[in-house]
C-alpha positions as CSV (number, residue, x, y, z in Angstrom):
1,M,-13.1,65.7,75.8
2,T,-11.4,63.5,78.2
3,E,-7.6,62.7,78.0
4,Q,-8.6,59.0,77.1
5,T,-11.0,60.1,74.4
6,E,-8.4,62.2,72.7
7,T,-5.9,59.6,72.9
8,L,-8.2,57.3,71.3
9,I,-9.1,59.7,68.5
10,T,-5.5,60.7,67.6
11,Q,-4.2,57.2,67.3
12,E,-3.8,55.8,63.9
13,P,-6.6,53.6,63.0
14,I,-5.7,49.9,62.8
15,A,-5.9,48.7,59.2
16,Q,-8.3,45.9,58.8
17,W,-7.0,42.9,56.7
18,R,-9.2,42.1,54.0
19,P,-8.7,38.8,51.9
20,Y,-8.1,39.2,48.4
21,R,-10.8,38.3,46.2
22,E,-11.2,38.2,42.3
23,S,-14.1,36.6,40.4
24,L,-13.2,33.3,38.9
25,R,-14.1,34.7,35.5
26,T,-11.5,37.5,35.7
27,T,-9.0,35.1,36.9
28,L,-9.5,32.7,34.2
29,L,-9.7,35.2,31.5
30,R,-6.4,36.9,32.6
31,T,-4.5,33.7,33.2
32,I,-5.8,31.8,30.3
33,S,-5.1,34.7,27.9
34,I,-1.4,34.9,29.3
35,A,-1.1,31.2,28.8
36,A,-2.4,31.3,25.1
37,G,-0.2,34.1,24.3
38,V,2.9,32.6,25.7
39,G,1.9,29.1,24.1
40,A,1.6,30.9,20.8
41,L,5.0,32.3,21.2
42,I,6.5,29.0,22.0
43,A,4.8,27.4,19.2
44,W,6.0,30.0,16.7
45,R,9.5,29.8,18.2
46,I,9.6,26.0,17.6
47,G,8.1,26.2,14.2
48,A,5.0,24.0,15.0
49,L,1.8,25.6,15.3
50,R,0.2,22.4,16.1
51,A,2.1,22.7,19.4
52,W,0.1,25.7,20.5
53,P,-2.5,23.9,22.6
54,I,-0.1,21.7,24.5
55,A,2.2,24.7,25.1
56,T,-0.7,26.6,26.4
57,I,-1.8,23.8,28.9
58,I,1.8,23.8,30.1
59,V,2.0,27.5,30.4
60,L,-1.0,27.4,32.4
61,W,0.9,26.0,35.5
62,P,2.9,29.2,36.1
63,S,-0.1,31.4,34.8
64,L,-3.0,30.1,36.7
65,G,-0.9,28.2,39.3
66,G,1.2,31.1,40.0
67,H,-2.0,33.1,40.7
68,Y,-2.9,30.7,43.4
69,V,0.7,30.7,44.8
70,E,0.2,34.4,45.3
71,I,-3.4,33.9,46.7
72,F,-1.8,31.5,49.1
73,Y,0.5,34.0,50.4
74,L,-1.8,36.9,50.4
75,N,-4.8,35.1,52.2
76,F,-3.1,32.6,54.3
77,L,0.5,33.6,55.2
78,H,0.2,37.4,55.1
79,P,-2.5,37.7,57.5
80,R,-0.7,35.7,60.1
81,L,2.6,37.7,59.9
82,R,3.1,40.4,62.7
83,P,1.4,43.7,61.8
84,S,4.1,46.5,62.1
85,R,5.3,49.3,60.2
86,S,8.9,48.7,61.2
87,D,11.4,48.3,58.4
88,S,12.8,45.1,60.1
89,T,9.2,43.4,60.0
90,R,8.5,44.5,56.5
91,G,11.9,42.9,55.5
92,G,10.9,39.7,57.1
93,A,7.5,39.7,55.4
94,I,9.4,40.4,51.9
95,A,11.8,37.6,52.7
96,I,8.9,35.2,53.4
97,R,7.0,36.2,50.1
98,L,10.2,35.6,48.1
99,V,10.5,32.2,49.6
100,V,7.0,31.4,48.9
101,W,7.6,32.4,45.4
102,F,10.9,30.4,45.1
103,I,9.1,27.3,46.5
104,G,6.0,27.9,44.3
105,G,8.2,28.2,41.3
106,I,10.0,24.8,41.9
107,V,6.6,23.1,42.4
108,L,5.0,24.6,39.3
109,S,8.0,23.7,37.2
110,L,7.8,20.0,38.4
111,C,4.0,20.1,37.3
112,M,4.9,21.6,33.9
113,R,7.4,18.9,33.5
114,L,5.2,16.1,34.4
115,T,2.4,17.6,32.3
116,A,4.9,18.0,29.4
117,M,5.9,14.3,29.8
118,L,2.3,13.2,29.7
119,L,1.3,15.2,26.7
120,I,4.5,15.2,24.5
121,P,5.7,12.0,22.6
122,N,9.3,11.0,23.4
123,R,10.5,12.1,19.9
124,V,10.0,15.8,20.9
125,H,13.2,17.2,21.9
126,G,13.7,19.4,25.1
127,F,11.0,18.0,27.5
128,H,12.5,14.7,28.2
129,G,16.2,15.6,28.4
130,P,18.2,16.3,31.6
131,R,16.2,17.6,34.4
132,P,16.4,21.4,34.8
133,I,18.3,22.7,37.8
134,W,15.5,23.3,40.5
135,W,16.9,26.6,41.8
136,I,16.6,28.1,38.2
137,A,12.9,27.3,38.4
138,G,12.7,29.1,41.8
139,L,14.5,32.1,40.5
140,G,12.6,32.2,37.3
141,F,9.2,32.4,39.1
142,I,10.5,35.1,41.2
143,A,11.4,37.0,38.2
144,I,8.0,36.5,36.7
145,E,6.3,37.7,39.9
146,L,8.3,40.9,40.2
147,T,7.5,41.6,36.4
148,A,3.9,41.0,37.0
149,H,3.9,43.3,40.2
150,G,5.9,45.9,38.3
151,I,3.1,45.8,35.7
152,L,0.6,46.3,38.7
153,R,2.5,49.2,39.9
154,L,2.5,50.9,36.5
155,R,-1.3,50.4,36.5
156,G,-1.6,52.0,40.1
157,I,-2.9,48.6,41.6
158,G,-1.5,47.4,44.8
159,N,1.5,45.4,44.5
160,F,4.7,43.9,46.2
161,Y,6.7,47.3,45.6
162,D,4.2,49.5,47.4
163,G,3.4,47.1,50.1
164,R,-0.3,47.0,49.2
165,G,-0.5,43.7,47.6
């Protein structure tokens, strides 16, 4: 073997980026189930079972919409970040992901609010009151994503914490 061939063989292979893909059926099954479950919990907490469908529709924003915020990061932004194993670059990617989640949470909360305003009559208390503080929505969505990625980690699936997802 030549020295050049040995160098090529011993170098670490460059990881090929592959876009995240999931069937629409799987995505819808998971996100609608989450929305229906949380919607049922909300309806139970306010003591109005008839609110379940509307609560489910509103919760679809962070459930299904949140899935697409994550897809945007994984398939659009992440591949454009500099590939490196250095801690400083990894820290930058983490910061960018948190910013994407923060902004996504704000946008999704605005969509939830507008949907609620369209679907719920003015007499329903809570949705037509003072505007929520925007940064709470961003931080709340980060908390939701960290929890979801924690569940993925427990299941052994690529996630935010291990850098595989």
